[in-house]
C-alpha positions in Angstrom: -18.1 25.4 -21.5 -19.6 27.2 -18.3 -19.3 25.1 -15.3 -21.6 24.4 -12.2 -19.5 26.3 -9.9 -19.2 29.5 -12.2 -23.0 29.5 -12.1 -23.4 28.9 -8.4 -20.6 31.9 -7.8 -23.0 34.5 -9.7 -26.3 33.5 -8.9 -28.3 35.2 -6.4 -29.8 32.5 -4.3 -32.1 34.6 -2.6 -33.8 35.9 -5.7 -34.1 32.4 -7.6 -35.8 30.5 -4.6 -38.0 33.7 -4.1 -39.2 33.5 -7.7 -39.6 29.7 -7.4 -41.3 29.6 -3.8 -43.9 32.6 -3.5 -44.3 31.6 0.2 -40.5 31.8 1.4 -39.8 33.0 4.5 -36.6 33.6 6.7 -36.3 30.8 9.4 -34.8 31.3 13.0 -31.5 29.5 12.2 -30.4 31.7 9.2 -32.2 29.4 6.6 -35.5 30.1 4.8 -38.6 27.9 5.0 -41.3 27.3 2.5 -44.1 25.1 1.5 -42.1 22.0 -0.4 -43.2 21.7 -4.1 -42.3 18.1 -4.3 -45.2 16.7 -2.2 -48.6 17.8 -0.6 -47.1 20.0 2.0 -49.5 21.6 4.4 -46.7 23.1 6.8 -43.8 24.6 5.5 -41.2 22.0 5.7 -38.6 22.7 3.0 -35.4 24.5 4.4 -33.3 26.5 1.8 -29.7 28.0 2.8 -29.7 31.0 0.8 -25.8 31.1 1.2 -25.0 28.3 -0.7 -28.6 27.2 -2.3 -28.6 23.6 -0.8 -32.1 22.8 0.1 -33.6 19.8 2.2 -37.3 18.9 3.0 -38.2 17.5 6.5 -41.4 16.1 5.0 -40.4 13.9 2.0 -36.4 14.0 2.1 -35.9 15.8 -1.3 -32.5 17.7 -0.9 -29.6 18.8 -3.1 -28.1 21.9 -4.6 -29.8 24.6 -6.9 -29.3 22.4 -9.8 -31.2 19.6 -8.5 -33.5 21.9 -7.4 -34.4 23.1 -11.1 -34.0 19.9 -12.6 -36.6 18.3 -10.3 -39.1 21.2 -10.1 -39.2 21.6 -14.0 -38.6 18.3 -15.4 -35.4 18.9 -17.1 -31.8 17.1 -17.2 -28.7 18.8 -16.0 -27.5 20.6 -19.1 -30.8 22.4 -19.6 -30.7 23.4 -16.0 -27.3 24.7 -16.1 -28.0 26.8 -19.2 -31.1 28.2 -17.7 -29.6 29.1 -14.2 -26.5 30.5 -16.3 -28.8 33.0 -18.1 -30.4 34.0 -14.9 -27.0 34.4 -13.5 -26.1 36.8 -16.4 -24.0 34.5 -18.2 -24.3 33.3 -22.1 -24.2 29.7 -22.1 -24.2 29.7 -26.1 -21.0 32.1 -26.3 -18.4 29.1 -25.8 -20.4 27.0 -28.0 -20.4 29.9 -30.8 -16.5 30.4 -30.6 -16.1 26.5 -30.6 -17.9 26.2 -34.0 -15.8 28.8 -35.3 -12.3 27.6 -33.7 -13.1 24.0 -34.3 -12.5 21.2 -31.2 -9.0 20.3 -30.0 -8.1 17.0 -27.9 -7.2 19.2 -24.9 -10.8 21.0 -25.1 -13.0 17.8 -25.3 -10.8 16.1 -22.5 -11.7 18.9 -20.5 -15.3 19.1 -21.1 -15.4 15.5 -20.5 -13.1 15.4 -17.7 -11.2 12.2 -19.1 -7.3 12.2 -19.3 -5.6 13.1 -22.6 -3.4 10.2 -22.4 -6.4 7.9 -21.6 -8.3 9.1 -24.7 -5.4 8.8 -26.8 -4.8 5.2 -25.5 -8.2 4.4 -26.8 -8.0 5.7 -30.4 -9.3 9.3 -29.7 -7.1 11.5 -31.7 -6.9 15.3 -32.9 -6.9 15.9 -36.6 -6.9 19.1 -38.5 -9.0 19.6 -41.6 -8.7 21.3 -44.6 -9.4 24.7 -43.2 -7.0 24.4 -40.5 -9.4 24.0 -37.7 -8.8 21.0 -35.5 -11.5 18.3 -34.6 -11.7 15.1 -32.7 -11.7 11.6 -34.5 -13.1 8.6 -32.5 -11.4 5.5 -34.1 -13.4 2.3 -34.3 -12.0 -0.9 -34.2 -12.7 -4.5 -34.8 -12.5 -7.5 -33.0 -9.0 -8.2 -33.9 -8.2 -4.6 -32.9 -7.5 -3.2 -36.3 -9.0 0.2 -37.5 -12.3 0.4 -39.2 -11.9 3.8 -41.1 -15.5 3.7 -42.1 -16.9 3.3 -38.9 -15.0 6.3 -37.6 -16.9 9.5 -36.1 -16.0 13.0 -36.2 -16.9 15.9 -33.7 -16.2 19.2 -34.9 -17.4 21.1 -31.7 -18.8 20.4 -28.3 -22.0 21.9 -29.1 -22.4 19.3 -31.9 -22.8 15.6 -31.6 -20.2 13.3 -33.2 -21.0 12.6 -36.9 -19.9 9.6 -39.3 -18.2 10.1 -42.5 -20.0 10.5 -45.7 -20.9 6.9 -46.8 -19.7 5.5 -43.6 -20.6 2.1 -41.9 -21.7 2.2 -38.3 -20.3 -0.4 -35.8 -20.4 -1.0 -32.1 -18.1 1.1 -30.2 -15.6 -1.1 -28.0 -15.4 -4.2 -30.2 -11.8 -4.5 -29.7 -12.1 -4.8 -26.1 -14.3 -8.1 -26.1 -11.5 -10.4 -24.4 -11.1 -8.0 -21.5 -14.6 -7.5 -21.0 -15.5 -11.2 -20.9 -13.2 -11.3 -18.1 -15.9 -9.5 -16.0 -18.0 -12.3 -15.2 -20.2 -12.0 -18.0 -21.7 -8.7 -17.4 -21.7 -6.0 -19.6 -23.3 -2.2 -19.7 -24.5 -0.9 -23.0 -24.8 2.9 -23.5 -25.3 5.6 -26.1 -22.0 6.9 -27.6 -18.4 7.3 -27.2 -18.3 9.5 -24.3 -20.3 7.2 -22.1 -18.4 4.2 -23.1 -15.1 6.1 -22.3 -16.2 7.1 -19.1 -17.1 3.2 -18.3 -13.8 2.3 -19.1 -12.1 5.1 -17.1 -13.8 3.3 -14.1 -13.0 -0.1 -15.1 -16.7 -1.1 -16.0 -17.4 -3.4 -19.0 -19.1 -1.6 -21.7 -19.8 -0.9 -25.1 -21.4 1.8 -26.9 -23.9 2.3 -29.4 -23.2 5.4 -31.8 -26.8 6.1 -31.8 -30.0 4.5 -30.3 -31.4 4.1 -33.8 -28.4 2.0 -35.0 -29.5 -1.2 -33.4 -28.0 -2.9 -36.5 -24.4 -2.6 -34.8 -25.5 -4.9 -32.1 -24.3 -8.1 -33.7 -25.7 -11.2 -31.9 -22.2 -12.8 -32.4 -20.4 -10.5 -30.1 -22.7 -10.9 -27.2 -23.2 -14.6 -27.3 -20.7 -15.1 -24.6 -22.1 -12.9 -22.2 -24.6 -13.6 -19.2 -26.3 -10.2 -18.5 -26.5 -7.0 -20.6 -27.7 -3.9 -18.4 -29.0 -1.1 -21.2 -28.7 2.5 -19.8 -32.1 3.8 -20.9 -31.7 7.7 -20.9 -34.8 9.7 -19.9 -35.8 10.4 -23.6 -35.2 7.0 -24.6 -37.6 4.7 -22.6 -38.3 1.3 -23.9 -34.9 1.2 -25.9 -33.9 -1.9 -23.7 -36.9 -3.7 -25.1 -35.6 -2.9 -28.6 -32.1 -4.1 -27.6 -33.7 -7.4 -26.3 -35.6 -7.9 -29.4 -32.4 -7.6 -31.7 -30.9 -10.3 -29.4 -33.9 -12.4 -28.9 -32.0 -15.5 -30.0 -29.4 -15.5 -27.5 -30.9 -17.9 -25.1 -28.3 -17.4 -22.5 -28.2 -13.5 -22.4 -30.6 -11.8 -20.0 -31.4 -8.2 -20.8 -32.1 -5.5 -18.1 -33.3 -2.0 -18.3 -31.3 0.4 -16.3 -32.8 3.8 -15.2 -30.6 6.5 -13.9 -31.7 8.5 -11.0 -33.9 11.8 -11.6 -31.9 14.9 -13.1 -29.3 12.5 -14.4 -29.1 11.8 -18.4 -26.3 9.9 -19.1 -22.9 8.1 -17.5 -20.5 11.0 -18.9 -22.9 13.6 -17.2 -22.9 11.7 -13.8 -19.2 11.8 -13.9 -18.7 15.5 -14.9 -20.9 16.3 -11.9 -18.5 14.6 -9.6 -21.0 11.6 -8.5 -19.7 8.2 -7.3 -19.9 6.4 -10.7 -19.2 2.6 -9.5 -21.6 3.1 -6.5 -24.0 4.8 -8.8 -24.0 1.7 -11.6 -24.0 -0.5 -8.7 -27.5 0.8 -7.4 -28.8 0.9 -11.0 -28.1 -2.6 -11.7 -29.6 -3.7 -8.1 -32.8 -1.8 -9.2 -32.7 -3.0 -12.9 -35.5 -4.5 -14.4 -35.2 -7.8 -16.5 -36.9 -7.2 -20.1 -39.1 -9.9 -21.7 -38.8 -9.6 -25.1 -42.7 -9.8 -27.0 -41.1 -10.3 -30.2 -40.2 -14.0 -28.9 -41.9 -16.9 -30.2 -42.5 -18.3 -26.5 -43.3 -16.1 -24.0 -45.1 -18.8 -22.1 -43.6 -22.2 -20.9 -45.6 -25.4 -20.7 -45.6 -27.2 -17.5 -44.7 -30.4 -19.9 -41.9 -28.5 -21.2 -40.6 -27.7 -17.7 -40.8 -31.3 -16.8 -39.4 -32.5 -20.1 -35.9 -30.5 -19.1 -33.3 -32.1 -17.0 -32.8 -30.1 -13.5 -30.1 -31.0 -11.1 -31.3 -31.6 -7.6 -30.6 -28.6 -5.2 -26.9 -28.4 -4.2 -27.2 -28.2 -0.3 -24.3 -26.3 1.8 -25.9 -28.1 5.0 -28.0 -31.3 4.4 -31.8 -31.6 4.7 -32.3 -28.3 2.9 -30.9 -26.5 5.8 -28.8 -24.1 3.4 -28.9 -24.5 0.0 -26.2 -23.1 -2.2 -26.9 -19.4 -2.8 -29.0 -19.2 0.1 -29.4 -17.6 3.4 -29.3 -19.0 7.0 -30.2 -16.9 9.9 -29.1 -17.8 13.5 -30.8 -15.9 16.1 -30.8 -15.6 20.0 -30.1 -13.8 23.1 -26.8 -11.8 23.7 -24.5 -14.1 25.5 -26.1 -17.3 24.4 -23.4 -18.2 22.3 -24.3 -17.8 18.7 -20.7 -16.9 17.7 -19.6 -20.1 19.3 -22.2 -22.2 17.2 -21.2 -20.3 14.1 -17.5 -20.7 14.5 -18.5 -24.5 15.2 -20.2 -24.5 11.9 -17.3 -22.7 10.2 -14.9 -25.7 11.2 -17.4 -28.3 10.1 -17.4 -26.1 6.4 -13.6 -26.0 6.5 -13.3 -29.8 7.0 -16.6 -31.2 5.9 -17.1 -32.8 9.3 -20.6 -33.4 10.6 -22.2 -30.6 12.1 -24.7 -32.0 14.8 -27.1 -34.5 12.7 -26.2 -32.8 9.4 -23.8 -33.7 6.6 -21.6 -30.7 5.4 -20.3 -29.8 2.0 -16.5 -28.8 2.4 -16.6 -25.1 1.9 -14.0 -21.9 2.2 -15.4 -19.7 4.9 -15.3 -16.1 5.5 -15.8 -14.6 8.9 -17.0 -11.0 9.1 -17.7 -10.2 12.6 -17.1 -7.1 15.0 -18.0 -8.1 18.5 -15.1 -10.3 19.5 -11.6 -9.3 19.6 -9.1 -11.1 17.3 -7.5 -12.8 20.3 -10.8 -13.9 21.4 -11.4 -15.7 18.1 -8.0 -17.2 18.1 -8.5 -18.7 21.6 -11.7 -20.4 20.7 -10.7 -21.7 17.5 -7.4 -23.2 18.9 -9.7 -25.0 21.7 -12.5 -26.3 19.2 -9.6 -27.7 17.2 -8.2 -29.8 20.3 -11.7 -30.7 21.2 -12.2 -32.1 17.5 -8.7 -33.8 17.5 -7.6 -31.5 14.8 -4.5 -29.5 13.9 -4.4 -26.1 12.0 -3.4 -28.1 9.0 -7.0 -29.6 8.8 -8.6 -26.2 8.1 -5.5 -24.5 6.2 -6.9 -21.3 4.3 -10.6 -22.4 4.3 -11.5 -20.3 7.4 -10.8 -16.4 6.7 -11.4 -13.9 9.1 -11.9 -10.0 8.1 -10.0 -7.4 10.6 -12.8 -6.9 13.2 -12.0 -2.9 12.8 -13.5 -2.9 9.5 -17.0 -1.9 9.0 -19.4 -2.0 6.0 -23.0 -0.7 5.6 -25.0 -2.9 3.1 -27.6 0.0 2.8 -24.7 2.0 1.3 -24.0 1.6 -2.3 -20.1 2.3 -2.2 -19.7 0.6 0.9 -21.5 -2.6 -0.4 -19.4 -2.6 -3.4 -16.2 -2.6 -1.4 -17.2 -5.3 0.5 -18.3 -7.4 -2.4 -14.8 -6.9 -3.9 -13.2 -8.0 -0.6 -15.4 -11.1 -0.7 -14.7 -11.8 -4.3 -10.9 -11.3 -3.4 -11.3 -14.1 -0.4 -12.6 -16.6 -2.9 -15.0 -17.5 0.0 -17.8 -20.0 -0.7 -19.6 -19.2 2.5 -19.9 -15.5 4.3 -20.7 -15.3 7.8 -22.4 -11.9 8.7 -21.9 -11.4 12.4 -23.9 -9.7 13.5 -26.6 -8.3 11.1 -27.0 -4.9 13.2 -23.2 -4.4 12.3 -24.1 -4.2 8.5 -26.3 -1.4 8.5 -27.6 1.8 10.0 -31.3 1.7 9.2 -34.3 1.0 11.6 -34.5 -2.7 12.0 -38.1 -2.4 12.4 -38.6 -0.8 8.9 -39.5 -3.6 6.6 -38.5 -1.8 3.5 -35.1 -0.6 4.9 -34.0 -3.5 6.3 -35.1 -5.8 3.5 -33.0 -3.7 1.1 -30.2 -4.8 3.3 -30.8 -8.1 3.0 -31.2 -8.2 -0.8 -27.6 -6.6 -1.1 -26.4 -9.7 0.7 -28.9 -12.0 -1.9 -27.2 -9.8 -4.7 -23.7 -10.3 -3.6 -24.5 -14.2 -3.4 -25.8 -14.1 -7.0 -22.8 -12.0 -8.3 -20.0 -14.3 -6.7 -22.0 -17.8 -6.2 -21.7 -17.4 -2.4 -24.0 -18.7 0.5 -24.5 -16.4 3.6 -25.0 -17.3 7.2 -26.3 -14.3 9.3 -26.0 -13.7 13.1 -28.9 -11.8 14.7 -30.1 -11.1 18.0 -33.4 -11.4 19.7 -35.7 -8.5 20.7 -36.8 -7.7 24.2 -38.5 -10.9 25.9 -42.2 -11.0 26.7 -44.4 -13.7 28.1 -46.6 -13.4 24.8 -44.1 -14.2 22.2 -42.4 -17.3 20.8 -38.9 -17.5 19.7 -40.2 -17.0 16.1 -41.4 -13.6 16.8 -38.6 -12.5 19.2 -36.1 -12.3 16.4 -35.3 -8.6 16.4 -36.7 -6.3 13.9 -39.2 -6.1 11.0 -40.9 -9.5 9.6 -39.1 -9.0 6.6 -36.1 -10.5 8.3 -37.5 -14.1 8.6 -39.1 -13.5 5.4 -35.6 -13.1 3.6 -34.0 -16.4 5.3 -34.2 -20.0 3.7 -33.9 -21.3 7.3 -34.3 -19.6 10.5 -32.6 -21.3 13.6 -33.0 -20.0 17.3 -30.6 -20.5 20.0 -32.0 -20.3 23.8 -30.4 -20.7 27.1 -31.8 -23.6 29.1 -30.8 -23.3 33.0 -28.9 -26.4 34.6 -26.8 -26.9 37.9 -23.9 -28.3 36.3 -24.3 -28.2 32.7 -24.1 -25.5 29.9 -27.4 -26.2 27.8 -28.8 -24.6 24.9 -32.1 -25.5 22.8 -31.7 -25.2 18.8 -35.0 -24.6 17.4 -35.6 -24.6 13.7 -38.8 -22.3 13.2 -38.3 -22.1 9.5 -37.1 -24.3 6.9 -37.9 -23.2 3.3 -36.2 -26.1 1.4 -37.1 -29.3 3.3 -39.1 -30.6 6.6 -38.3 -29.0 9.7 -36.1 -31.2 11.9 -37.1 -31.5 15.4 -35.8 -29.1 18.1 -32.3 -30.2 19.4 -31.1 -29.9 23.2 -27.3 -29.2 22.9 -24.5 -29.3 25.7 -21.3 -27.4 25.5 -18.2 -29.1 26.6 -15.0 -27.3 27.9 -13.8 -26.8 24.2 -16.7 -24.7 23.2 -18.1 -27.5 21.2 -22.0 -28.2 21.2 -23.0 -32.0 21.2 -26.7 -33.4 21.1 -27.7 -34.5 24.4 -30.9 -36.1 25.7 -33.8 -33.8 26.6 -34.4 -35.4 29.8 -31.1 -33.9 31.0 -32.9 -30.4 31.1 -35.3 -32.0 34.1 -34.3 -35.4 35.1 -37.0 -37.4 37.4 -35.1 -36.3 40.3 -35.2 -32.8 39.3 -39.1 -33.0 39.3 -39.1 -34.6 42.8 -36.7 -32.0 44.1 -39.0 -29.2 42.7 -41.9 -30.7 44.4 -39.9 -31.0 47.7 -39.2 -27.1 47.5 -42.7 -26.7 47.6 -43.0 -28.6 51.1 -43.4 -32.2 49.5 -46.6 -31.6 47.5 -48.1 -29.6 44.5 -51.7 -29.7 43.9 -52.7 -29.9 40.2 -51.1 -30.8 36.9 -51.2 -27.4 35.6 -49.6 -25.8 38.8 -47.0 -28.6 38.7 -46.5 -27.9 35.0 -45.8 -24.2 35.2 -43.6 -24.7 38.2 -41.2 -26.8 35.9 -41.4 -24.8 33.1 -40.3 -21.6 35.2 -37.3 -23.6 37.0 -35.7 -25.2 33.8 -36.9 -23.0 31.2 -38.6 -25.2 29.2 -42.2 -25.3 27.5 -45.2 -26.7 29.1 -45.2 -29.5 26.6 -41.8 -30.4 27.6 -42.6 -30.3 31.4 -45.8 -32.5 30.9 -43.3 -35.0 29.5 -40.9 -34.7 32.5 -43.7 -35.3 34.8 -44.7 -38.5 33.1 -41.2 -39.7 33.2 -41.1 -39.0 37.0 -44.1 -40.8 37.7 -43.3 -44.0 35.8 -39.7 -44.2 37.4 -41.3 -43.9 41.0 -39.7 -40.4 41.9 -43.2 -39.2 42.4 -46.9 -40.3 42.9 -50.2 -38.8 42.3 -53.0 -39.0 45.2 -56.5 -37.8 45.3 -57.1 -34.8 47.7 -59.0 -35.9 50.9 -61.1 -33.1 50.7 -62.1 -33.5 47.1 -61.4 -36.7 45.2 -61.4 -34.6 41.6 -58.3 -32.7 42.6 -54.9 -34.5 42.3 -51.9 -33.9 44.4 -48.5 -34.6 43.5 -46.0 -35.7 46.0 -42.1 -36.2 46.0 -41.6 -40.1 47.1 
């Protein structure tokens, strides 16, 4: 079989691209430039390297090698592009197939063509047999649930130019039945592909999959086999749109099974082809699963469910990690604030409460195992803070045992990169964590946080991990640059989709005080419960936060002191409110309360202006 490398070595890239792009002109950096055919390009934005064949559009972002270009330009799959470009390179793409038909097909040749190890193939019942004419061919053994070979279901392949065929009078079956037990171990998810090669490729990567011997052979989909699975992801090849709908119709009587349609990226036909092209299969499949669309079967008797039917069902109340709907199981909490205001201290205190089921501030906590993934503090800093907090709470290290885990700060993961996200998901799964703390959000991506679509995809990846592993997320985030016209809700840095994603958004704000460390905790969004009142917190010498009286922020004597600093009098209520707000960093409403309290307790008094009785003057007593 002719390879892509052979074609690239023989193909004249300059001649090819000149034929495809009539306006191709040499650029200043050695690359050629042309109008991009993949979007309405008015100014040449497509750059082509005529030495390597790689292209990149600075307008729409299209890029790839010469095969990607041909597939995208002509709407064909990789196999067709390979054949056509081979002919342009002066190669005969059909020569080897003709020789193969005459010589037969060895297991070694099949393994080489599909890039599958021979011992792996033999282990899964793919064997070489010689026919009566002495020509070799490959047999795919089909086995039943008990592992016994089903001879009448076996399929034969005589050359790479031909598809596998069943024996005369054969009885088709599902490829992979005998692997049911190990497939079920993968948390109820299953991939459905067409053909033996795709199924074998999936198994090579450890993916739970079964293969249908042909798209039309839906009778091989035995509902009894699928009833133990939770999610079925159907790989829809470009020429098989709607196949997932047919599969869902076949399995419509399984109420516990959800069917999803997976669409490969442009230019990719099936899993085997993606593997042969050297793609990252695990990342590809995970990305396709994230983008998969759930199939609703029109064949089902009941497409709509009445409100009466819903109300007749028994539904368990929401399971909260933090009471009051602050953090539901499987949800997401964002804690935002300025750098240096103590967000990491608050999340560590929260982690201890989760690990021990101790009350956190005013909230009840469900005991949980916590994984902290952070990159801003050293391991030494985290250890020191943790030890001080435990002393302050009167706990020893045995109280938390292994319920708090830290990932090495040097490890980095980008949730906008499929492979990286998959690696992180595996680590979280291995940790056995119930709650995962991501600190800070900016360490988990390299996209523009002001891009609503890009940052939402990052957060949706956290949601996907939650759903896949039954975890709950706490995300630490930073404020944007301050402005006199913005509230804390809109100071949360980045796109609005960050706030939209969160079940609960909490902000932590510094409050000035001469002797104490004070922070204001505000609940700016609580999707699953009433928004609690803001809490003024005081931090002690053990780094622990405790609820304190709001009056501590500006006691009556402080109000009198502020007036004294202005010469003993301040003209007008609004002026005094503004002075207090600026001095102690509080809201105008809080300042009004402080003035009222100071007046009631006799620390200040109000007199009329001798020149204008309508004006009031505030005097320190």
